[in-house]
C-alpha positions in Angstrom: -74.0 54.9 -48.9 -74.1 58.5 -50.1 -70.9 60.4 -50.8 -71.6 62.8 -47.9 -71.9 59.8 -45.4 -68.8 58.2 -46.7 -66.9 61.5 -46.3 -68.1 61.8 -42.7 -67.0 58.3 -42.0 -63.4 59.0 -43.2 -63.2 62.2 -41.2 -64.2 60.3 -38.0 -61.5 57.6 -38.7 -58.8 60.3 -39.2 -59.7 61.9 -35.9 -59.5 58.6 -34.1 -56.0 57.8 -35.4 -54.9 61.3 -34.7 -55.6 60.9 -31.0 -53.6 57.6 -30.6 -50.1 59.1 -30.4 -51.3 61.4 -27.7 -52.7 58.6 -25.7 -49.5 56.6 -26.1 -47.4 59.6 -25.1 -49.4 60.1 -22.0 -49.1 56.4 -21.0 -45.3 56.5 -21.4 -45.0 59.7 -19.5 -47.0 58.2 -16.6 -44.8 55.1 -16.4 -41.4 56.8 -16.6 -41.3 58.0 -12.9 -41.9 54.4 -11.7 -39.2 53.0 -13.9 -36.7 55.6 -12.6 -37.6 54.8 -9.0 -37.2 51.1 -9.6 -33.8 51.7 -11.3 -32.7 53.9 -8.4 -33.8 51.2 -5.9 -31.6 48.6 -7.7 -28.5 50.6 -8.0 -28.4 52.5 -4.7 -26.5 49.8 -2.7 -23.2 49.4 -0.8 -21.2 46.2 -1.0 -18.8 45.3 1.8 -16.8 42.2 2.6 -16.0 41.3 6.2 -13.3 38.8 7.4 -13.1 36.6 10.5 -10.3 34.5 11.9 -10.1 32.0 14.7 -7.0 30.3 16.2 -7.4 26.9 17.7 -4.9 24.5 19.2 -3.8 21.5 17.2 -4.0 18.2 19.0 -3.6 15.6 16.3 -0.5 14.6 14.4 -0.7 13.3 10.9 2.4 11.1 10.3 3.8 9.5 7.2 6.5 6.9 7.7 7.8 3.8 6.0 10.4 1.1 5.4 13.2 1.3 2.7 15.4 -1.7 2.0 18.3 -2.1 -0.4 19.8 -5.3 -1.6 21.2 -7.3 -4.5 18.0 -8.8 -6.0 14.5 -7.5 -6.4 13.0 -10.5 -4.7 15.3 -10.2 -1.7 14.5 -6.5 -1.0 10.8 -6.8 -1.7 10.5 -9.7 0.7 12.4 -7.9 3.5 10.4 -4.7 2.9 7.2 -6.6 3.2 8.3 -8.3 6.4 9.3 -5.1 8.1 6.3 -3.2 6.8 4.0 -5.9 8.3 5.7 -5.6 11.6 5.3 -1.7 11.6 1.6 -2.0 10.6 0.9 -4.6 13.3 2.5 -2.3 15.8 0.5 0.7 14.7 -2.7 -1.3 14.9 -1.9 -2.4 18.4 -1.6 1.3 19.4 -5.1 2.1 17.9 -3.9 4.8 15.6 -6.6 6.4 13.4 -6.9 6.5 9.6 -4.1 4.0 9.0 -3.6 3.5 5.3 -0.9 2.5 2.7 0.4 5.6 0.8 3.1 4.0 -1.4 4.8 0.8 -2.5 7.9 1.1 -4.7 10.5 -1.2 -6.1 13.3 0.5 -8.2 16.6 -0.6 -9.6 19.8 1.0 -8.2 22.3 2.0 -10.8 26.1 2.4 -10.7 28.4 3.9 -13.2 31.8 2.6 -14.3 33.6 4.2 -17.2 30.4 5.9 -18.3 28.6 2.6 -18.4 25.4 2.3 -16.5 24.7 -1.0 -14.7 22.2 -2.2 -12.2 24.0 -2.8 -9.0 20.9 -3.7 -6.9 17.4 -2.8 -6.0 15.6 -0.6 -3.5 12.1 -1.3 -2.1 10.0 1.0 0.0 6.5 0.8 1.6 5.0 3.8 3.3 1.9 4.4 5.5 0.1 7.3 7.0 -1.9 7.6 10.2 -3.3 10.0 12.8 -2.5 10.0 16.5 -2.8 12.3 19.5 0.1 14.7 19.4 0.9 13.9 23.0 1.6 10.3 22.0 3.4 11.1 18.7 7.0 11.1 19.9 6.7 7.7 21.6 4.8 6.2 18.6 7.6 7.4 16.3 10.3 5.9 18.4 8.5 2.6 18.8 7.7 2.4 15.1 11.5 2.7 14.3 12.1 -0.2 16.8 9.4 -2.2 14.9 11.2 -1.7 11.6 10.5 1.8 10.2 13.5 3.3 8.5 12.1 6.7 7.4 9.8 9.4 8.7 8.7 11.3 5.7 6.5 14.0 7.2 4.5 15.1 10.2 1.8 17.8 10.3 -0.5 19.0 13.0 -4.3 19.6 12.8 -7.1 20.3 15.2 -10.0 17.9 15.8 -13.0 18.0 13.5 -15.2 19.3 16.3 -12.8 22.2 17.1 -12.6 23.1 13.4 -16.4 23.1 13.0 -16.9 25.3 16.0 -14.2 27.7 14.8 -15.8 28.0 11.4 -19.1 29.1 13.0 -17.3 31.7 15.1 -15.2 32.9 12.1 -18.4 33.4 10.0 -20.0 35.3 12.9 -17.0 37.6 13.2 -16.9 38.1 9.4 -20.6 39.2 9.3 -20.0 41.6 12.2 -17.0 43.0 10.5 -18.9 43.7 7.3 -21.7 45.4 9.2 -19.2 47.6 11.0 -17.6 48.6 7.7 -21.0 49.5 6.3 -22.0 51.6 9.3 -18.8 53.6 9.2 -19.4 54.4 5.5 -23.0 55.4 6.0 -22.3 57.5 9.1 -19.5 59.4 7.3 -21.7 60.2 4.4 -24.8 60.9 6.5 -26.8 58.2 4.7 -29.4 56.0 6.3 -29.1 52.3 5.5 -32.3 50.4 4.6 -31.9 46.6 4.4 -29.5 43.8 3.4 -30.5 42.8 -0.1 -28.0 40.0 -0.6 -25.5 37.9 1.4 -22.6 35.9 0.0 -20.7 33.5 2.3 -17.3 32.9 0.7 -16.6 30.0 3.0 -14.8 29.2 6.3 -11.9 27.0 5.8 -8.7 25.9 7.5 -5.6 26.1 5.4 -3.6 22.9 5.0 -1.4 22.2 8.0 2.3 22.9 7.5 4.5 19.7 7.2 7.8 18.9 8.6 9.6 16.7 6.0 12.1 13.9 6.5 12.0 14.2 10.3 14.3 11.9 12.1 13.0 9.7 15.0 15.5 8.8 17.7 15.6 8.0 21.3 18.3 9.3 23.6 19.1 7.6 26.8 20.2 9.6 29.9 21.3 7.2 32.6 18.6 4.6 32.9 15.8 6.9 31.6 14.8 6.8 27.9 13.7 10.2 26.4 11.2 10.0 23.6 11.5 12.3 20.5 9.8 15.6 21.4 6.8 16.5 19.3 5.3 20.0 19.9 2.2 21.2 18.1 1.1 24.8 17.5 -2.1 26.5 16.4 -4.3 26.3 13.4 -6.1 29.3 11.7 -9.7 29.1 10.5 -10.7 32.0 8.2 -14.0 33.1 6.7 -15.3 36.0 4.6 -18.9 37.3 4.2 -20.0 39.8 1.6 -23.1 42.0 2.2 -25.0 44.2 -0.2 -27.0 46.9 1.6 -29.5 49.3 0.1 -29.7 52.9 1.1 
């Protein structure tokens, strides 16, 4: 190749490389508006959280009761506790209570102190069970359980039926969604902004808080004339709550 041809080839190569930055600059400039629009689309959103709450009547009582026996020997108190507990369980089964289960079996020494000396003076045994029953029957069940041998009523709480809780959850979620939408509309209207679409939905759950318990309740039966009066048991209401979070673009 002649020197003149070689020189012309180098000049053409230099011209080609000189045009590359310009082409790259034009490409980047052309893509920047689209990137900005995409970023604007992602960040122009409003996030609101709505809440819903439903009150439902409680119609089921959850009861925990048991037998506690004290005596001189461990064998003596354990045997008597087992006898009375069996009688209580048989009674509860005959009344068709639901979710009957043993919740505790204990045998402990009882101590006495004389001249700062600790001695075992006897033993205490306890067996406890829990169960569910319709609240309207709870008072009578408690009194009859005491007759059967129960010596302690540890707690009683009130809940709604599973069907009522499920229905209340659906309604609470609906109310929470509507509440979130109303909040968003109020914000957009006050700012004169047009909403576009819901871009994300977060359901934070619809749950019923644990029912309050009444501890160490006493079961008794008063007699007025010839009429026996069962222990009154009155239930209240249960709250089911839900929250829904919406992210809305504008």
